[in-house]
N, C-alpha and C positions, 0 to 999 in steps of 0.2 A: 579749273579756274579754283587753286586753292584756296583754304580759308588762313587767311593773317592769325595766327593764336593773338596778334599782341591787343587789336584794334577790333576782332570779328568781324573785320570787313572783308569784302571779296579782295584777293590783290591777282592782279591783271598780269601776263605775260605781253612781251611785245608783241602787237599784230606784224610789225617789218622783220622781224630777225628771230623773234619767239623767246627770246632771252629772256629771262626771271628778274633780273638787276632792272627792277621799275623804280620808282621814284614819283610818289603821288604828288601833284602840284596841289597851293595851297588854293585856288582859284577854281569855277566853277564855268561849263560853257553856259552858254545861255539859257538852255534850257534845264541847264540843273545838273547835267551828267560831269563826275569825278573826271579828271584828267590827269594825264599819266605824261613822265618823260623815260626813253630807253637809256639807258646811262651808256650801253654799248654801241647801241647805233646813232644817238641823240635824236628820236625820232620821237613826236609828240603826237599823242591819239587821249580818245575818251574811252567810255565805257564803250559806245555804240559801234565805235569805227570798225570794228570786224563783221558786223553785223548788215543788213541785206537793206537794212532802214538809215544809212549810216549818213547820206547828204539830204534827210528828210528835216522841214520846218519844225515840223509836231510831234511831240514827245511817242516814242514807240508804243507806247500802252492805248491811246490814241488811238494809232493808227489801226492797232491791230485790233481792237475793237470793232471801226469800222470795218472791217474787211470782214470780222466775223457777223456784222449784221448784215453786210453783203449775203454772204452766202446760210446763214441758219433761216434770215427774215425774207431773202429773194426780193430782197429793195432795188429799184434802178440808181443806177451812178446820181442821175439825178435830185432823186428823193432825197440821197445820203447825202448831197451838198448841200440841200436846203437843212434837213436837220441840222448838219454842222454849222450851219448859217446861224440857226437857232440856237445853238450853244455859245455863239461868235466867234464861230472859227470861219473863216472864209478860202474856201476849197472847191478847186475845181472839179467839177467829173471827170477828167482828164488826170489831174492828178490820185483820184481814187481810183482809175482804171491801171493806171500804173505802180500802184501801190498795191490790188491786187494780182497783179501779172506777177510780181515779186513774193508775194508772201502765201502764195495758193500753196504752191509748192511743199512750202517748211510747215504750213500750216496744215495742210491738207495730208500730210503723210501723218503729222502727229495726233488728228483726230480720228486717221484711220485708226491707227496704233490705239489710241486711248477706244475705238469703238469695237473694234475685231479683236483686240488682243496680239500681244507682240510678236506671238509664233505664227501667226494668218499672215498670206500674203494674196496678192491681187490676184485676181483669179483662180482662185482654189471656190468659189459659190457659184452658182448659177440660177438660173432663175425660168420659170415657164411661163411662156410670153402664150398660148395657150391650154386648156384643160377641157377634156371631154367627160361627159356624164353620157348613163344610159338613163333613158329615160323612156317607158314603155316599149323597151326595146330597142329604139334607135339611137345613136349616139351623137349627140348633142353639145359642140362647142358653149364654156360657159365662158366669158370674160367681164371685165371691171366695164368694159363700152357700154351704156345702157343703149345705146340707135345699135349697136349689131345684134344686143339681145330683142330688139324690138323686131328688127328684121327680120332673124331667125323664126321668131313667134309667127309672125306673118307669113312665113314662109311653111309654116306647119301648119296654117288653118288653108292655105291653098293647093295641100298637098290631098290628090283625091282619098 
């Protein structure tokens, strides 16, 4: 989206035909988004029309924040709906699940690029499931699972 030189705001291209012959309407949507009309195809649209959250009833930044909290803090869908209710928004857990399904591909790719850098692709890193250490001449598995370590310790005690 090119920057409009006169007003400093982002100029929109038509989401229907891609034309740059777009005029901004003076009124805003109910959520405060700017409205536009294409002079070529006469289609009306707003700032959010081309996005994945086009028909959502809440602003995009709130929806993105809820999905981010779900990813980052591993909250349940019902916990998030309760938190939203405390903030004054009545949202069902199913709505949050739908938002998550729409935004995860978009947010996940952006977060992956941010975390690993632009040049990395998925599949370039690997993880070792088990690692072995040599202790007193014997190879013993090292694991993050404490119960497995305890079982190996008891196995060692039982060996004659």
